[in-house]
MARSEVEX-574674 format. One record per residue (C-alpha): x, y, z; chain; residue number from 0. Coordinates in nm, 3 decimals, decimal comma. Example, Ala and Ser with C-alpha at 12.3 -4.5 7.8 and 13.67 -1.06 7.14 Angstrom:
BEGIN
{node {1,230 -0,450 0,780} 'A' 0},
{node {1,367 -0,106 0,714} 'A' 1},
//
This chain:
BEGIN
{node {-2,832 -2,623 1,714} 'A' 0},
{node {-2,571 -2,662 1,475} 'A' 1},
{node {-2,673 -2,373 1,267} 'A' 2},
{node {-2,664 -2,158 1,561} 'A' 3},
{node {-2,318 -2,253 1,631} 'A' 4},
{node {-2,199 -2,174 1,290} 'A' 5},
{node {-2,364 -1,834 1,287} 'A' 6},
{node {-2,175 -1,753 1,615} 'A' 7},
{node {-1,836 -1,901 1,462} 'A' 8},
{node {-1,896 -1,658 1,163} 'A' 9},
{node {-1,936 -1,367 1,410} 'A' 10},
{node {-1,637 -1,428 1,613} 'A' 11},
{node {-1,411 -1,495 1,268} 'A' 12},
{node {-1,548 -1,168 1,143} 'A' 13},
{node {-1,424 -0,972 1,434} 'A' 14},
{node {-1,772 -0,869 1,536} 'A' 15},
{node {-1,705 -0,963 1,918} 'A' 16},
{node {-1,407 -0,737 1,932} 'A' 17},
{node {-1,501 -0,408 1,753} 'A' 18},
{node {-1,413 -0,065 1,891} 'A' 19},
{node {-1,591 0,199 2,033} 'A' 20},
{node {-1,516 0,552 1,888} 'A' 21},
{node {-1,413 0,637 2,244} 'A' 22},
{node {-1,164 0,354 2,217} 'A' 23},
{node {-1,046 0,456 1,887} 'A' 24},
{node {-0,975 0,804 1,976} 'A' 25},
{node {-0,824 0,733 2,299} 'A' 26},
{node {-0,602 0,505 2,114} 'A' 27},
{node {-0,517 0,766 1,854} 'A' 28},
{node {-0,429 1,035 2,124} 'A' 29},
{node {-0,194 0,784 2,348} 'A' 30},
{node {0,019 0,682 2,039} 'A' 31},
{node {0,021 1,022 1,887} 'A' 32},
{node {0,162 1,181 2,245} 'A' 33},
{node {0,415 0,870 2,286} 'A' 34},
{node {0,570 0,905 1,923} 'A' 35},
{node {0,550 1,253 1,827} 'A' 36},
{node {0,888 1,348 1,982} 'A' 37},
{node {1,066 1,050 1,837} 'A' 38},
{node {1,289 1,172 1,560} 'A' 39},
{node {1,449 0,860 1,463} 'A' 40},
{node {1,568 0,766 1,086} 'A' 41},
{node {1,605 1,025 0,798} 'A' 42},
{node {1,362 1,159 0,533} 'A' 43},
{node {1,442 0,992 0,179} 'A' 44},
{node {1,676 1,190 -0,036} 'A' 45},
{node {1,752 0,975 -0,329} 'A' 46},
{node {1,460 1,174 -0,511} 'A' 47},
{node {1,565 1,496 -0,450} 'A' 48},
{node {1,208 1,639 -0,431} 'A' 49},
{node {1,137 1,407 -0,149} 'A' 50},
{node {1,442 1,554 0,093} 'A' 51},
{node {1,216 1,889 0,083} 'A' 52},
{node {0,960 1,704 0,308} 'A' 53},
{node {0,922 1,866 0,646} 'A' 54},
{node {1,051 1,563 0,865} 'A' 55},
{node {0,830 1,685 1,129} 'A' 56},
{node {0,496 1,629 1,003} 'A' 57},
{node {0,312 1,324 1,162} 'A' 58},
{node {-0,031 1,212 1,121} 'A' 59},
{node {-0,260 0,902 1,193} 'A' 60},
{node {-0,586 0,814 1,059} 'A' 61},
{node {-0,842 0,503 1,090} 'A' 62},
{node {-1,164 0,447 0,862} 'A' 63},
{node {-1,369 0,150 0,999} 'A' 64},
{node {-1,593 -0,057 0,740} 'A' 65},
{node {-1,889 0,201 0,846} 'A' 66},
{node {-1,735 0,477 0,702} 'A' 67},
{node {-1,654 0,641 1,016} 'A' 68},
{node {-1,294 0,860 1,025} 'A' 69},
{node {-1,090 0,890 1,309} 'A' 70},
{node {-0,757 1,103 1,288} 'A' 71},
{node {-0,493 1,293 1,496} 'A' 72},
{node {-0,215 1,512 1,353} 'A' 73},
{node {-0,131 1,621 1,017} 'A' 74},
{node {-0,408 1,392 0,858} 'A' 75},
{node {-0,480 1,649 0,595} 'A' 76},
{node {-0,110 1,709 0,484} 'A' 77},
{node {-0,031 1,597 0,105} 'A' 78},
{node {0,229 1,373 0,015} 'A' 79},
{node {0,345 1,157 -0,239} 'A' 80},
{node {0,215 0,794 -0,201} 'A' 81},
{node {0,516 0,634 -0,350} 'A' 82},
{node {0,524 0,252 -0,340} 'A' 83},
{node {0,179 0,219 -0,183} 'A' 84},
{node {0,065 0,261 -0,498} 'A' 85},
{node {0,161 -0,088 -0,609} 'A' 86},
{node {-0,127 -0,248 -0,416} 'A' 87},
{node {-0,407 -0,073 -0,622} 'A' 88},
{node {-0,251 -0,118 -0,932} 'A' 89},
{node {-0,162 -0,502 -0,875} 'A' 90},
{node {-0,537 -0,533 -0,733} 'A' 91},
{node {-0,693 -0,389 -1,077} 'A' 92},
{node {-0,479 -0,619 -1,245} 'A' 93},
{node {-0,625 -0,931 -1,037} 'A' 94},
{node {-0,985 -0,783 -1,129} 'A' 95},
{node {-0,947 -0,710 -1,483} 'A' 96},
{node {-0,741 -1,025 -1,572} 'A' 97},
{node {-0,796 -1,284 -1,290} 'A' 98},
{node {-0,570 -1,406 -1,004} 'A' 99},
{node {-0,420 -1,653 -1,212} 'A' 100},
{node {-0,281 -1,444 -1,481} 'A' 101},
{node {-0,136 -1,206 -1,204} 'A' 102},
{node {0,045 -1,515 -1,055} 'A' 103},
{node {0,218 -1,632 -1,403} 'A' 104},
{node {0,254 -1,303 -1,551} 'A' 105},
{node {0,387 -1,120 -1,251} 'A' 106},
{node {0,461 -1,369 -0,971} 'A' 107},
{node {0,348 -1,308 -0,600} 'A' 108},
{node {0,639 -1,445 -0,428} 'A' 109},
{node {0,907 -1,261 -0,207} 'A' 110},
{node {1,222 -1,202 -0,421} 'A' 111},
{node {1,442 -1,198 -0,128} 'A' 112},
{node {1,624 -0,918 -0,262} 'A' 113},
{node {1,601 -0,533 -0,241} 'A' 114},
{node {1,298 -0,385 -0,370} 'A' 115},
{node {1,494 -0,260 -0,687} 'A' 116},
{node {1,749 -0,529 -0,714} 'A' 117},
{node {1,859 -0,633 -1,072} 'A' 118},
{node {2,044 -0,937 -0,947} 'A' 119},
{node {1,685 -1,080 -0,898} 'A' 120},
{node {1,597 -1,019 -1,230} 'A' 121},
{node {1,888 -1,203 -1,370} 'A' 122},
{node {1,838 -1,515 -1,124} 'A' 123},
{node {1,472 -1,551 -1,210} 'A' 124},
{node {1,472 -1,422 -1,589} 'A' 125},
{node {1,217 -1,181 -1,476} 'A' 126},
{node {0,991 -1,416 -1,325} 'A' 127},
{node {0,844 -1,425 -0,954} 'A' 128},
{node {0,887 -1,019 -0,938} 'A' 129},
{node {0,586 -0,991 -0,730} 'A' 130},
{node {0,382 -0,638 -0,752} 'A' 131},
{node {0,508 -0,467 -0,463} 'A' 132},
{node {0,882 -0,475 -0,604} 'A' 133},
{node {0,975 -0,231 -0,856} 'A' 134},
{node {1,034 -0,470 -1,138} 'A' 135},
{node {0,713 -0,645 -1,086} 'A' 136},
{node {0,502 -0,297 -1,029} 'A' 137},
{node {0,652 -0,174 -1,368} 'A' 138},
{node {0,544 -0,504 -1,517} 'A' 139},
{node {0,184 -0,457 -1,303} 'A' 140},
{node {0,162 -0,124 -1,490} 'A' 141},
{node {0,227 -0,238 -1,836} 'A' 142},
{node {-0,024 -0,543 -1,771} 'A' 143},
{node {-0,312 -0,342 -1,715} 'A' 144},
{node {-0,535 -0,370 -2,074} 'A' 145},
{node {-0,517 -0,060 -2,247} 'A' 146},
{node {-0,484 0,051 -2,614} 'A' 147},
{node {-0,281 0,380 -2,537} 'A' 148},
{node {-0,077 0,520 -2,255} 'A' 149},
{node {-0,320 0,764 -2,193} 'A' 150},
{node {-0,610 0,486 -2,145} 'A' 151},
{node {-0,355 0,295 -1,878} 'A' 152},
{node {-0,289 0,622 -1,710} 'A' 153},
{node {-0,665 0,676 -1,683} 'A' 154},
{node {-0,715 0,339 -1,518} 'A' 155},
{node {-0,433 0,390 -1,287} 'A' 156},
{node {-0,546 0,723 -1,157} 'A' 157},
{node {-0,958 0,673 -1,164} 'A' 158},
{node {-0,840 0,317 -0,969} 'A' 159},
{node {-0,652 0,482 -0,705} 'A' 160},
{node {-0,903 0,769 -0,668} 'A' 161},
{node {-1,196 0,509 -0,626} 'A' 162},
{node {-1,024 0,354 -0,320} 'A' 163},
{node {-0,950 0,708 -0,182} 'A' 164},
{node {-1,305 0,804 -0,237} 'A' 165},
{node {-1,178 1,131 -0,405} 'A' 166},
{node {-1,054 1,266 -0,713} 'A' 167},
{node {-0,652 1,225 -0,670} 'A' 168},
{node {-0,390 1,443 -0,849} 'A' 169},
{node {-0,035 1,409 -0,931} 'A' 170},
{node {0,225 1,589 -0,711} 'A' 171},
{node {0,422 1,724 -1,036} 'A' 172},
{node {0,726 1,858 -0,863} 'A' 173},
{node {0,800 1,497 -0,725} 'A' 174},
{node {0,714 1,341 -1,071} 'A' 175},
{node {0,950 1,569 -1,250} 'A' 176},
{node {1,230 1,514 -0,976} 'A' 177},
{node {1,146 1,119 -0,985} 'A' 178},
{node {1,161 1,117 -1,381} 'A' 179},
{node {1,505 1,271 -1,396} 'A' 180},
{node {1,651 1,038 -1,120} 'A' 181},
{node {1,472 0,730 -1,228} 'A' 182},
{node {1,739 0,540 -1,472} 'A' 183},
{node {1,749 0,242 -1,244} 'A' 184},
{node {1,398 0,180 -1,305} 'A' 185},
{node {1,434 0,246 -1,657} 'A' 186},
{node {1,707 -0,037 -1,672} 'A' 187},
{node {1,509 -0,275 -1,519} 'A' 188},
{node {1,201 -0,200 -1,717} 'A' 189},
{node {1,471 -0,276 -2,023} 'A' 190},
{node {1,561 -0,593 -1,866} 'A' 191},
{node {1,212 -0,737 -1,773} 'A' 192},
{node {1,130 -0,639 -2,147} 'A' 193},
{node {1,437 -0,840 -2,219} 'A' 194},
{node {1,299 -1,160 -2,061} 'A' 195},
{node {0,907 -1,100 -2,237} 'A' 196},
{node {0,818 -1,008 -1,858} 'A' 197},
{node {0,688 -0,658 -1,951} 'A' 198},
{node {0,411 -0,626 -2,132} 'A' 199},
{node {0,375 -0,273 -2,268} 'A' 200},
{node {0,674 -0,005 -2,411} 'A' 201},
{node {0,952 -0,022 -2,147} 'A' 202},
{node {0,993 0,340 -2,120} 'A' 203},
{node {0,626 0,448 -2,166} 'A' 204},
{node {0,571 0,164 -1,840} 'A' 205},
{node {0,827 0,337 -1,623} 'A' 206},
{node {0,693 0,665 -1,698} 'A' 207},
{node {0,333 0,567 -1,593} 'A' 208},
{node {0,476 0,402 -1,314} 'A' 209},
{node {0,689 0,684 -1,165} 'A' 210},
{node {0,392 0,921 -1,220} 'A' 211},
{node {0,173 0,651 -1,054} 'A' 212},
{node {0,426 0,684 -0,778} 'A' 213},
{node {0,368 1,077 -0,761} 'A' 214},
{node {0,006 1,072 -0,670} 'A' 215},
{node {-0,075 1,325 -0,367} 'A' 216},
{node {-0,236 1,159 -0,100} 'A' 217},
{node {-0,312 1,240 0,266} 'A' 218},
{node {-0,335 0,993 0,567} 'A' 219},
{node {-0,681 1,016 0,558} 'A' 220},
{node {-0,675 0,911 0,190} 'A' 221},
{node {-0,464 0,619 0,262} 'A' 222},
{node {-0,695 0,505 0,554} 'A' 223},
{node {-0,972 0,490 0,323} 'A' 224},
{node {-0,796 0,318 0,062} 'A' 225},
{node {-0,684 0,055 0,336} 'A' 226},
{node {-1,052 0,047 0,497} 'A' 227},
{node {-1,171 -0,004 0,121} 'A' 228},
{node {-0,959 -0,343 0,131} 'A' 229},
{node {-1,099 -0,422 0,505} 'A' 230},
{node {-1,455 -0,373 0,383} 'A' 231},
{node {-1,420 -0,649 0,139} 'A' 232},
{node {-1,337 -0,452 -0,182} 'A' 233},
{node {-1,617 -0,185 -0,119} 'A' 234},
{node {-1,533 0,192 -0,052} 'A' 235},
{node {-1,682 0,234 0,321} 'A' 236},
{node {-1,820 0,617 0,218} 'A' 237},
{node {-1,898 0,604 -0,167} 'A' 238},
{node {-2,019 0,245 -0,125} 'A' 239},
{node {-1,850 0,155 -0,509} 'A' 240},
{node {-1,712 -0,171 -0,507} 'A' 241},
{node {-1,335 -0,166 -0,625} 'A' 242},
{node {-1,249 -0,518 -0,588} 'A' 243},
{node {-1,452 -0,858 -0,598} 'A' 244},
{node {-1,472 -0,978 -0,240} 'A' 245},
{node {-1,298 -1,307 -0,324} 'A' 246},
{node {-0,963 -1,148 -0,464} 'A' 247},
{node {-0,921 -0,889 -0,154} 'A' 248},
{node {-0,764 -1,193 0,056} 'A' 249},
{node {-0,513 -1,219 -0,281} 'A' 250},
{node {-0,390 -0,880 -0,271} 'A' 251},
{node {-0,359 -0,917 0,142} 'A' 252},
{node {-0,150 -1,198 0,075} 'A' 253},
{node {0,091 -1,017 -0,129} 'A' 254},
{node {0,096 -0,740 0,130} 'A' 255},
{node {0,168 -0,980 0,385} 'A' 256},
{node {0,489 -1,130 0,159} 'A' 257},
{node {0,646 -0,814 0,038} 'A' 258},
{node {0,472 -0,519 0,198} 'A' 259},
{node {0,737 -0,371 0,389} 'A' 260},
{node {1,043 -0,418 0,171} 'A' 261},
{node {1,327 -0,646 0,360} 'A' 262},
{node {1,130 -0,624 0,708} 'A' 263},
{node {0,824 -0,778 0,617} 'A' 264},
{node {0,870 -1,118 0,754} 'A' 265},
{node {0,986 -0,921 1,111} 'A' 266},
{node {0,671 -0,721 1,034} 'A' 267},
{node {0,418 -1,001 1,017} 'A' 268},
{node {0,590 -1,196 1,288} 'A' 269},
{node {0,558 -0,895 1,554} 'A' 270},
{node {0,258 -0,716 1,421} 'A' 271},
{node {0,058 -0,955 1,223} 'A' 272},
{node {-0,100 -0,696 0,973} 'A' 273},
{node {-0,115 -0,711 0,599} 'A' 274},
{node {0,076 -0,351 0,514} 'A' 275},
{node {0,242 -0,145 0,268} 'A' 276},
{node {0,480 0,144 0,298} 'A' 277},
{node {0,626 0,387 0,075} 'A' 278},
{node {0,935 0,612 0,086} 'A' 279},
{node {0,703 0,920 0,091} 'A' 280},
{node {0,638 0,848 0,478} 'A' 281},
{node {0,332 0,676 0,454} 'A' 282},
{node {0,230 0,315 0,573} 'A' 283},
{node {-0,096 0,120 0,512} 'A' 284},
{node {-0,225 -0,164 0,697} 'A' 285},
{node {-0,579 -0,376 0,664} 'A' 286},
{node {-0,733 -0,518 0,980} 'A' 287},
{node {-1,026 -0,717 0,762} 'A' 288},
{node {-1,350 -0,672 0,855} 'A' 289},
{node {-1,230 -0,428 1,129} 'A' 290},
{node {-1,037 -0,123 1,008} 'A' 291},
{node {-0,785 0,052 0,772} 'A' 292},
{node {-0,511 0,237 0,946} 'A' 293},
{node {-0,276 0,481 0,795} 'A' 294},
{node {0,027 0,668 0,923} 'A' 295},
{node {0,216 0,947 0,784} 'A' 296},
{node {0,566 1,057 0,896} 'A' 297},
{node {0,844 1,095 0,674} 'A' 298},
{node {1,152 0,970 0,873} 'A' 299},
{node {1,257 0,611 0,758} 'A' 300},
{node {1,458 0,329 0,876} 'A' 301},
{node {1,763 0,180 0,675} 'A' 302},
{node {1,484 -0,045 0,493} 'A' 303},
{node {1,295 0,241 0,384} 'A' 304},
{node {0,972 0,209 0,630} 'A' 305},
{node {0,862 0,533 0,807} 'A' 306},
{node {0,991 0,471 1,165} 'A' 307},
{node {0,699 0,629 1,382} 'A' 308},
{node {0,455 0,466 1,143} 'A' 309},
{node {0,568 0,122 1,211} 'A' 310},
{node {0,540 0,191 1,621} 'A' 311},
{node {0,222 0,323 1,592} 'A' 312},
{node {0,065 0,078 1,382} 'A' 313},
{node {0,231 -0,218 1,612} 'A' 314},
{node {0,062 -0,041 1,903} 'A' 315},
{node {-0,286 -0,007 1,771} 'A' 316},
{node {-0,265 -0,369 1,657} 'A' 317},
{node {-0,141 -0,477 1,994} 'A' 318},
{node {-0,395 -0,281 2,182} 'A' 319},
{node {-0,703 -0,409 1,942} 'A' 320},
{node {-0,571 -0,739 1,944} 'A' 321},
{node {-0,608 -0,706 1,542} 'A' 322},
{node {-0,313 -0,941 1,459} 'A' 323},
{node {-0,482 -1,156 1,166} 'A' 324},
{node {-0,295 -1,475 1,318} 'A' 325},
{node {-0,491 -1,449 1,666} 'A' 326},
//
């Protein structure tokens, strides 16, 4: 009797009692797409010149489940630069290759309490506790990847992101060149981190690789697959390639829950309760462990740098499916 009860509890905790049917996914996507399609709040990012050219009307929603089924509506195949969402997967590689303790000690996992590109935060902490989802910690995360050369380090980055997406990803060269020409602040951040011995490779080389990483081209479908890989215990639902050991997945999700949506992360977790990560390219991913990964692409951003429509859509899907991880 005791063993049977334990089994029932495990099934409930895994979300097995609240799995959605294909019809429910399709119905929910149609409803939220229709509800928010006309929402034109926010503005596209323009501090990177190439991002200012993105069509603000683009809007796509994709969901991938652990069994590999994909659901989508709208501009789910439109390509855009991944931007800060890429930080999640470089952090995951560092954890996988170096161990959780090394990442906690060499990068930090606490929120800084300041803007994602804050230099003041570096000064106050002397380069410590720059978690991998803010720019100083993200550049440090790139530098921390074990590699003998920049080319080898880049091969790991693009190979890792591609593994999560389940296809070979490439760089949006116009976005990369635009960012590389305007990333003086990130170069300054890297040099300051290097001065505090919190950068682990050449500062300018690390900044360049980080810039190229942010310019990787993805679609909403790609991002949903990447999120679903985390939802599926680190295994890509379609290719079946293990990208992350299962016991490392909660560590990645914890940092997403701490610092995934810039200055609004606390509000997001309070209201929605799904680990998520946004990028100024207009994408947001969120992970419902054991149930699904969701990604939304909509370029108009709020004041914190998060896609307006993406936040609304994911929040509504989470409520409809009772996906809040704290329930």
